[in-house]
Structure formats: C-alpha cells, structure tokens
Backbone and ligand atoms as CSV (ligand in chain L), in Angstrom:
chain,resi,resn,atom,element,x,y,z
A,1,MET,N,N,8.539,-17.294,2.081
A,1,MET,CA,C,7.164,-17.320,2.608
A,1,MET,C,C,6.219,-17.823,1.520
A,2,ASN,N,N,5.479,-18.837,1.843
A,2,ASN,CA,C,4.578,-19.406,0.849
A,2,ASN,C,C,3.238,-18.666,0.887
A,3,GLU,N,N,2.913,-18.016,-0.217
A,3,GLU,CA,C,1.720,-17.168,-0.286
A,3,GLU,C,C,0.452,-17.943,0.066
A,4,SER,N,N,0.424,-19.221,-0.255
A,4,SER,CA,C,-0.835,-19.946,-0.136
A,4,SER,C,C,-1.104,-20.470,1.273
A,5,THR,N,N,-0.087,-20.515,2.144
A,5,THR,CA,C,-0.306,-21.164,3.433
A,5,THR,C,C,-0.295,-20.222,4.627
A,6,SER,N,N,0.424,-19.121,4.560
A,6,SER,CA,C,0.480,-18.268,5.746
A,6,SER,C,C,0.618,-16.807,5.332
A,7,THR,N,N,0.332,-15.940,6.285
A,7,THR,CA,C,0.381,-14.515,6.020
A,7,THR,C,C,1.684,-13.945,6.567
A,8,PRO,N,N,2.483,-13.332,5.715
A,8,PRO,CA,C,3.728,-12.743,6.193
A,8,PRO,C,C,3.463,-11.579,7.149
A,9,ASP,N,N,4.435,-11.286,8.000
A,9,ASP,CA,C,4.296,-10.118,8.868
A,9,ASP,C,C,4.840,-8.908,8.104
A,10,TRP,N,N,3.928,-8.296,7.381
A,10,TRP,CA,C,4.335,-7.304,6.372
A,10,TRP,C,C,5.181,-6.177,6.935
A,11,LYS,N,N,4.874,-5.707,8.126
A,11,LYS,CA,C,5.557,-4.511,8.628
A,11,LYS,C,C,7.029,-4.781,8.943
A,12,ASP,N,N,7.410,-6.040,9.055
A,12,ASP,CA,C,8.804,-6.382,9.342
A,12,ASP,C,C,9.613,-6.612,8.066
A,13,ARG,N,N,8.981,-6.403,6.937
A,13,ARG,CA,C,9.670,-6.678,5.679
A,13,ARG,C,C,9.948,-5.382,4.925
A,14,HIS,N,N,10.771,-5.494,3.900
A,14,HIS,CA,C,11.051,-4.345,3.025
A,14,HIS,C,C,10.667,-4.709,1.595
A,15,CYS,N,N,10.398,-3.681,0.817
A,15,CYS,CA,C,10.098,-3.907,-0.592
A,15,CYS,C,C,11.353,-4.410,-1.307
A,16,VAL,N,N,11.114,-5.203,-2.317
A,16,VAL,CA,C,12.235,-5.685,-3.137
A,16,VAL,C,C,12.087,-5.075,-4.532
A,17,PRO,N,N,13.205,-4.759,-5.195
A,17,PRO,CA,C,13.104,-4.169,-6.524
A,17,PRO,C,C,12.263,-5.046,-7.438
A,18,CYS,N,N,11.388,-4.408,-8.207
A,18,CYS,CA,C,10.513,-5.167,-9.108
A,18,CYS,C,C,10.479,-4.486,-10.462
A,19,GLU,N,N,10.933,-5.192,-11.467
A,19,GLU,CA,C,10.874,-4.679,-12.837
A,19,GLU,C,C,10.069,-5.622,-13.710
A,20,GLY,N,N,9.160,-6.354,-13.073
A,20,GLY,CA,C,8.339,-7.308,-13.820
A,20,GLY,C,C,8.869,-8.730,-13.637
A,21,GLY,N,N,8.244,-9.651,-14.359
A,21,GLY,CA,C,8.714,-11.033,-14.321
A,21,GLY,C,C,8.284,-11.822,-13.107
A,22,ILE,N,N,7.347,-11.283,-12.326
A,22,ILE,CA,C,6.788,-12.046,-11.198
A,22,ILE,C,C,5.275,-12.107,-11.355
A,23,ASP,N,N,4.677,-13.117,-10.737
A,23,ASP,CA,C,3.219,-13.244,-10.789
A,23,ASP,C,C,2.569,-12.178,-9.906
A,24,ARG,N,N,1.396,-11.739,-10.316
A,24,ARG,CA,C,0.590,-10.879,-9.445
A,24,ARG,C,C,0.080,-11.691,-8.258
A,25,VAL,N,N,-0.121,-11.010,-7.126
A,25,VAL,CA,C,-0.842,-11.608,-6.002
A,25,VAL,C,C,-2.302,-11.770,-6.447
A,26,SER,N,N,-2.869,-12.946,-6.246
A,26,SER,CA,C,-4.254,-13.177,-6.662
A,26,SER,C,C,-5.217,-12.373,-5.790
A,27,ALA,N,N,-6.403,-12.127,-6.315
A,27,ALA,CA,C,-7.415,-11.394,-5.540
A,27,ALA,C,C,-7.757,-12.156,-4.263
A,28,GLU,N,N,-7.753,-13.473,-4.313
A,28,GLU,CA,C,-8.067,-14.284,-3.122
A,28,GLU,C,C,-6.992,-14.089,-2.050
A,29,SER,N,N,-5.726,-14.177,-2.456
A,29,SER,CA,C,-4.649,-13.964,-1.481
A,29,SER,C,C,-4.683,-12.537,-0.963
A,30,ALA,N,N,-4.937,-11.589,-1.863
A,30,ALA,CA,C,-4.975,-10.185,-1.449
A,30,ALA,C,C,-6.049,-9.975,-0.382
A,31,GLN,N,N,-7.211,-10.543,-0.610
A,31,GLN,CA,C,-8.295,-10.390,0.353
A,31,GLN,C,C,-7.887,-10.969,1.708
A,32,ARG,N,N,-7.206,-12.070,1.678
A,32,ARG,CA,C,-6.749,-12.694,2.924
A,32,ARG,C,C,-5.681,-11.832,3.603
A,33,TYR,N,N,-4.758,-11.294,2.826
A,33,TYR,CA,C,-3.725,-10.428,3.410
A,33,TYR,C,C,-4.354,-9.203,4.074
A,34,LEU,N,N,-5.457,-8.734,3.505
A,34,LEU,CA,C,-6.075,-7.510,4.041
A,34,LEU,C,C,-6.772,-7.737,5.382
A,35,THR,N,N,-6.938,-8.968,5.791
A,35,THR,CA,C,-7.507,-9.165,7.137
A,35,THR,C,C,-6.563,-8.598,8.196
A,36,ASP,N,N,-5.270,-8.543,7.882
A,36,ASP,CA,C,-4.296,-7.926,8.804
A,36,ASP,C,C,-4.147,-6.427,8.570
A,37,LEU,N,N,-4.787,-5.915,7.535
A,37,LEU,CA,C,-4.653,-4.495,7.159
A,37,LEU,C,C,-6.059,-3.922,6.951
A,38,PRO,N,N,-6.838,-3.823,8.037
A,38,PRO,CA,C,-8.271,-3.539,7.892
A,38,PRO,C,C,-8.609,-2.140,7.364
A,39,ASP,N,N,-7.636,-1.228,7.355
A,39,ASP,CA,C,-7.928,0.107,6.811
A,39,ASP,C,C,-7.807,0.160,5.289
A,40,TRP,N,N,-7.398,-0.961,4.691
A,40,TRP,CA,C,-7.181,-0.994,3.243
A,40,TRP,C,C,-8.270,-1.810,2.556
A,41,SER,N,N,-8.624,-1.370,1.354
A,41,SER,CA,C,-9.660,-2.063,0.568
A,41,SER,C,C,-9.084,-2.521,-0.762
A,42,LEU,N,N,-9.589,-3.645,-1.186
A,42,LEU,CA,C,-9.219,-4.173,-2.502
A,42,LEU,C,C,-10.104,-3.502,-3.552
A,43,GLU,N,N,-9.487,-3.015,-4.619
A,43,GLU,CA,C,-10.229,-2.274,-5.646
A,43,GLU,C,C,-9.827,-2.748,-7.040
A,44,ASN,N,N,-10.609,-2.274,-8.012
A,44,ASN,CA,C,-10.249,-2.446,-9.424
A,44,ASN,C,C,-9.995,-3.917,-9.773
A,45,ASP,N,N,-10.974,-4.764,-9.398
A,45,ASP,CA,C,-10.886,-6.208,-9.695
A,45,ASP,C,C,-9.635,-6.852,-9.119
A,46,GLY,N,N,-9.230,-6.388,-7.942
A,46,GLY,CA,C,-8.081,-7.016,-7.281
A,46,GLY,C,C,-6.737,-6.537,-7.775
A,47,LEU,N,N,-6.715,-5.421,-8.513
A,47,LEU,CA,C,-5.446,-4.936,-9.070
A,47,LEU,C,C,-4.788,-3.868,-8.206
A,48,GLN,N,N,-5.512,-3.354,-7.216
A,48,GLN,CA,C,-4.927,-2.322,-6.353
A,48,GLN,C,C,-5.576,-2.369,-4.978
A,49,ILE,N,N,-4.858,-1.802,-3.986
A,49,ILE,CA,C,-5.439,-1.606,-2.658
A,49,ILE,C,C,-5.381,-0.114,-2.356
A,50,ALA,N,N,-6.304,0.353,-1.510
A,50,ALA,CA,C,-6.375,1.788,-1.242
A,50,ALA,C,C,-6.773,2.034,0.202
A,51,ARG,N,N,-6.283,3.156,0.713
A,51,ARG,CA,C,-6.684,3.608,2.047
A,51,ARG,C,C,-7.058,5.080,1.962
A,52,GLN,N,N,-8.158,5.422,2.585
A,52,GLN,CA,C,-8.636,6.809,2.642
A,52,GLN,C,C,-8.274,7.390,3.999
A,53,LEU,N,N,-7.641,8.559,3.995
A,53,LEU,CA,C,-7.295,9.245,5.243
A,53,LEU,C,C,-8.014,10.581,5.258
A,54,ASN,N,N,-8.967,10.726,6.149
A,54,ASN,CA,C,-9.694,11.985,6.266
A,54,ASN,C,C,-9.120,12.737,7.463
A,55,THR,N,N,-8.228,13.675,7.173
A,55,THR,CA,C,-7.545,14.380,8.254
A,55,THR,C,C,-8.339,15.632,8.626
A,56,GLY,N,N,-7.875,16.312,9.663
A,56,GLY,CA,C,-8.614,17.475,10.151
A,56,GLY,C,C,-8.335,18.752,9.395
A,57,ASP,N,N,-7.180,18.812,8.748
A,57,ASP,CA,C,-6.828,20.063,8.064
A,57,ASP,C,C,-5.767,19.797,6.989
A,58,PHE,N,N,-5.554,20.799,6.175
A,58,PHE,CA,C,-4.646,20.691,5.025
A,58,PHE,C,C,-3.227,20.338,5.452
A,59,ARG,N,N,-2.719,21.015,6.490
A,59,ARG,CA,C,-1.339,20.767,6.925
A,59,ARG,C,C,-1.134,19.322,7.350
A,60,THR,N,N,-2.122,18.764,8.039
A,60,THR,CA,C,-2.009,17.365,8.467
A,60,THR,C,C,-1.980,16.448,7.251
A,61,ALA,N,N,-2.848,16.721,6.290
A,61,ALA,CA,C,-2.876,15.904,5.067
A,61,ALA,C,C,-1.531,15.984,4.343
A,62,VAL,N,N,-0.957,17.182,4.256
A,62,VAL,CA,C,0.335,17.348,3.570
A,62,VAL,C,C,1.448,16.657,4.355
A,63,ARG,N,N,1.373,16.735,5.681
A,63,ARG,CA,C,2.379,16.059,6.509
A,63,ARG,C,C,2.333,14.542,6.257
A,64,HIS,N,N,1.145,13.994,6.231
A,64,HIS,CA,C,1.003,12.560,5.944
A,64,HIS,C,C,1.538,12.242,4.543
A,65,LEU,N,N,1.181,13.079,3.597
A,65,LEU,CA,C,1.642,12.855,2.223
A,65,LEU,C,C,3.169,12.836,2.164
A,66,ASN,N,N,3.795,13.793,2.865
A,66,ASN,CA,C,5.261,13.859,2.840
A,66,ASN,C,C,5.889,12.670,3.556
A,67,ALA,N,N,5.276,12.228,4.647
A,67,ALA,CA,C,5.810,11.068,5.374
A,67,ALA,C,C,5.731,9.825,4.483
A,68,ILE,N,N,4.622,9.683,3.763
A,68,ILE,CA,C,4.465,8.534,2.863
A,68,ILE,C,C,5.456,8.642,1.698
A,69,ALA,N,N,5.668,9.859,1.199
A,69,ALA,CA,C,6.624,10.057,0.104
A,69,ALA,C,C,8.037,9.675,0.546
A,70,ASP,N,N,8.427,10.053,1.764
A,70,ASP,CA,C,9.759,9.687,2.270
A,70,ASP,C,C,9.892,8.171,2.381
A,71,LEU,N,N,8.850,7.537,2.903
A,71,LEU,CA,C,8.865,6.066,3.012
A,71,LEU,C,C,8.985,5.440,1.620
A,72,ALA,N,N,8.209,5.956,0.686
A,72,ALA,CA,C,8.225,5.403,-0.677
A,72,ALA,C,C,9.618,5.511,-1.289
A,73,GLU,N,N,10.278,6.627,-1.035
A,73,GLU,CA,C,11.626,6.779,-1.567
A,73,GLU,C,C,12.591,5.809,-0.915
A,74,SER,N,N,12.444,5.599,0.395
A,74,SER,CA,C,13.393,4.688,1.044
A,74,SER,C,C,13.105,3.238,0.662
A,75,GLU,N,N,11.837,2.910,0.389
A,75,GLU,CA,C,11.507,1.536,-0.020
A,75,GLU,C,C,11.577,1.351,-1.539
A,76,GLN,N,N,11.672,2.478,-2.263
A,76,GLN,CA,C,11.642,2.432,-3.730
A,76,GLN,C,C,10.403,1.702,-4.255
A,77,HIS,N,N,9.264,2.037,-3.611
A,77,HIS,CA,C,7.980,1.552,-4.104
A,77,HIS,C,C,6.982,2.674,-3.833
A,78,HIS,N,N,6.297,3.123,-4.879
A,78,HIS,CA,C,5.639,4.425,-4.832
A,78,HIS,C,C,4.132,4.317,-5.028
A,79,PRO,N,N,3.380,4.776,-4.042
A,79,PRO,CA,C,1.920,4.796,-4.202
A,79,PRO,C,C,1.473,5.998,-5.028
A,80,ASP,N,N,0.240,5.946,-5.514
A,80,ASP,CA,C,-0.412,7.146,-6.039
A,80,ASP,C,C,-1.024,7.858,-4.832
A,81,LEU,N,N,-0.799,9.162,-4.754
A,81,LEU,CA,C,-1.285,9.953,-3.618
A,81,LEU,C,C,-2.206,11.046,-4.140
A,82,HIS,N,N,-3.433,11.075,-3.642
A,82,HIS,CA,C,-4.428,12.043,-4.096
A,82,HIS,C,C,-4.878,12.866,-2.898
A,83,LEU,N,N,-4.511,14.151,-2.902
A,83,LEU,CA,C,-4.958,15.044,-1.826
A,83,LEU,C,C,-6.075,15.912,-2.397
A,84,THR,N,N,-7.271,15.708,-1.903
A,84,THR,CA,C,-8.420,16.442,-2.435
A,84,THR,C,C,-9.240,17.023,-1.286
A,85,GLY,N,N,-10.091,17.973,-1.642
A,85,GLY,CA,C,-10.986,18.568,-0.650
A,85,GLY,C,C,-10.223,19.119,0.551
A,86,TYR,N,N,-9.015,19.575,0.328
A,86,TYR,CA,C,-8.072,20.240,1.233
A,86,TYR,C,C,-7.600,19.412,2.424
A,87,ARG,N,N,-8.253,18.305,2.731
A,87,ARG,CA,C,-7.805,17.526,3.904
A,87,ARG,C,C,-8.028,16.015,3.760
A,88,HIS,N,N,-8.361,15.572,2.559
A,88,HIS,CA,C,-8.611,14.143,2.330
A,88,HIS,C,C,-7.486,13.552,1.471
A,89,LEU,N,N,-6.855,12.536,2.006
A,89,LEU,CA,C,-5.743,11.907,1.292
A,89,LEU,C,C,-6.115,10.463,0.957
A,90,ARG,N,N,-6.065,10.153,-0.319
A,90,ARG,CA,C,-6.328,8.776,-0.760
A,90,ARG,C,C,-5.005,8.182,-1.229
A,91,VAL,N,N,-4.674,7.010,-0.683
A,91,VAL,CA,C,-3.415,6.342,-1.003
A,91,VAL,C,C,-3.750,5.065,-1.778
A,92,VAL,N,N,-3.192,4.941,-2.964
A,92,VAL,CA,C,-3.478,3.779,-3.808
A,92,VAL,C,C,-2.162,3.054,-4.093
A,93,LEU,N,N,-2.174,1.756,-3.832
A,93,LEU,CA,C,-0.976,0.947,-4.064
A,93,LEU,C,C,-1.234,-0.111,-5.128
A,94,THR,N,N,-0.345,-0.146,-6.093
A,94,THR,CA,C,-0.310,-1.209,-7.091
A,94,THR,C,C,1.122,-1.274,-7.575
A,95,THR,N,N,1.468,-2.347,-8.241
A,95,THR,CA,C,2.843,-2.465,-8.759
A,95,THR,C,C,2.793,-2.279,-10.265
A,96,HIS,N,N,3.247,-1.116,-10.703
A,96,HIS,CA,C,3.086,-0.753,-12.115
A,96,HIS,C,C,3.792,-1.744,-13.042
A,97,ALA,N,N,4.924,-2.252,-12.584
A,97,ALA,CA,C,5.728,-3.144,-13.445
A,97,ALA,C,C,4.974,-4.421,-13.824
A,98,ILE,N,N,3.992,-4.809,-13.005
A,98,ILE,CA,C,3.245,-6.039,-13.320
A,98,ILE,C,C,1.751,-5.766,-13.532
A,99,GLY,N,N,1.362,-4.498,-13.447
A,99,GLY,CA,C,-0.042,-4.155,-13.691
A,99,GLY,C,C,-0.987,-4.749,-12.671
A,100,GLY,N,N,-0.543,-4.871,-11.443
A,100,GLY,CA,C,-1.404,-5.436,-10.396
A,100,GLY,C,C,-0.642,-5.484,-9.080
A,101,LEU,N,N,-1.142,-6.281,-8.165
A,101,LEU,CA,C,-0.557,-6.300,-6.820
A,101,LEU,C,C,0.638,-7.242,-6.708
A,102,SER,N,N,1.665,-6.758,-6.040
A,102,SER,CA,C,2.784,-7.617,-5.620
A,102,SER,C,C,2.875,-7.545,-4.095
A,103,GLU,N,N,3.735,-8.357,-3.524
A,103,GLU,CA,C,3.904,-8.310,-2.067
A,103,GLU,C,C,4.395,-6.935,-1.625
A,104,ASN,N,N,5.116,-6.224,-2.484
A,104,ASN,CA,C,5.582,-4.874,-2.127
A,104,ASN,C,C,4.423,-3.973,-1.688
A,105,ASP,N,N,3.264,-4.141,-2.311
A,105,ASP,CA,C,2.125,-3.274,-1.983
A,105,ASP,C,C,1.644,-3.513,-0.552
A,106,PHE,N,N,1.729,-4.742,-0.102
A,106,PHE,CA,C,1.287,-5.054,1.266
A,106,PHE,C,C,2.340,-4.630,2.282
A,107,VAL,N,N,3.601,-4.746,1.905
A,107,VAL,CA,C,4.673,-4.219,2.769
A,107,VAL,C,C,4.471,-2.716,2.955
A,108,MET,N,N,4.235,-2.017,1.855
A,108,MET,CA,C,4.036,-0.560,1.942
A,108,MET,C,C,2.797,-0.218,2.759
A,109,ALA,N,N,1.710,-0.953,2.555
A,109,ALA,CA,C,0.479,-0.674,3.305
A,109,ALA,C,C,0.741,-0.794,4.809
A,110,ALA,N,N,1.431,-1.864,5.209
A,110,ALA,CA,C,1.705,-2.061,6.640
A,110,ALA,C,C,2.630,-0.973,7.170
A,111,ARG,N,N,3.609,-0.590,6.372
A,111,ARG,CA,C,4.549,0.439,6.828
A,111,ARG,C,C,3.883,1.819,6.865
A,112,ILE,N,N,2.982,2.062,5.934
A,112,ILE,CA,C,2.226,3.330,5.977
A,112,ILE,C,C,1.366,3.365,7.237
A,113,ASP,N,N,0.693,2.264,7.521
A,113,ASP,CA,C,-0.114,2.205,8.761
A,113,ASP,C,C,0.766,2.514,9.979
A,114,GLN,N,N,1.971,1.937,9.963
A,114,GLN,CA,C,2.880,2.095,11.097
A,114,GLN,C,C,3.317,3.555,11.270
A,115,ILE,N,N,3.686,4.222,10.174
A,115,ILE,CA,C,4.163,5.607,10.346
A,115,ILE,C,C,3.025,6.573,10.659
A,116,LEU,N,N,1.799,6.203,10.322
A,116,LEU,CA,C,0.675,7.106,10.606
A,116,LEU,C,C,0.035,6.838,11.972
A,117,SER,N,N,0.434,5.747,12.615
A,117,SER,CA,C,-0.239,5.396,13.880
A,117,SER,C,C,0.346,6.180,15.048
L,1,H2B,C1,C,13.403,-1.084,-9.479
L,1,H2B,C2,C,12.247,-0.480,-8.766
L,1,H2B,O1,O,11.675,-1.456,-7.917
L,1,H2B,C3,C,11.179,0.040,-9.722
L,1,H2B,O2,O,11.665,0.982,-10.631
L,1,H2B,C4,C,9.999,0.538,-8.978
L,1,H2B,C5,C,9.973,1.968,-8.517
L,1,H2B,N1,N,8.719,2.186,-7.800
L,1,H2B,C6,C,7.621,1.494,-8.157
L,1,H2B,N2,N,6.456,1.732,-7.565
L,1,H2B,C7,C,5.349,1.082,-7.929
L,1,H2B,N3,N,4.196,1.345,-7.292
L,1,H2B,N4,N,5.370,0.169,-8.909
L,1,H2B,C8,C,6.478,-0.160,-9.560
L,1,H2B,O3,O,6.458,-1.025,-10.458
L,1,H2B,C9,C,7.677,0.503,-9.176
L,1,H2B,N5,N,8.829,0.211,-9.701
C-alpha cells in the first residue's frame, strides 16, 4: 500500500513487528488517515494519536481497558492507557521503537474502534 496515494482499510489489517528501522508516518499522512478515524486526534506535533472515552462508570472503563489490553497483546502493539476520574479512559498510540507514528498505530486505532462499537 502506497502511503502517499491511498488510505489503507486499517481494520482489515494486523500490526507487524516493529523494532525500528522504518520511517515515521508524516503528520500530513497521519492527518489524512484520521479522516477515516474521526474519534482520534493527532497530538504532540504528529508523534501520537489519542482517543478519549468518557464512560458511564468505573466498571465500564475497566472493561474497555481490558478489551484494549487483550487486543494489544494479540497484535503485539501496545497503547498507553490512562484511566482517570474513575470513568475516563484516554488511549494514546505511538510506536516507541521509532519515536512516532507507524502504520501499526492506525491499525490499532481502527481495531479499538471496532471492539468498542
Ligand atoms: C516486536 C514488537 O513489535 C515490539 O517489541 C513492540 C511491542 N509493542 C510495541 N508497542 C508500541 N506502542 N510500540 C512499540 O515500539 C512496540 N514494540
């Protein structure tokens, strides 16, 4: 899939192992990819994407957190998960191995949207 010409269908893809050695997704491409992922925002000068989930109660927030953790383990790509104010879950995706965004982050974002829908 050529990053510059078309948008991949992220939810149909899986993360690939990443230990560095690949280019970061540019902020311009990231912004374009997010048109298909409207619940996610580009942050930190294009180095991460994030989604805020304001659930109704603590148990729901923990359930979402656990579902995302299971997905992260099966995809071997792990978001930062912040559960605060007893029912607010913030999900932050970046690829630590490259210090910025890779396609794995968009695959995870789409799959997180899918399991929470
Ligand atoms: C080989 C495997 O892809 C890496 O160890 C993974 C594990 N999970 C990861 N998760 C995230 N968010 N960034 C990484 O660079 C990363 N590396």
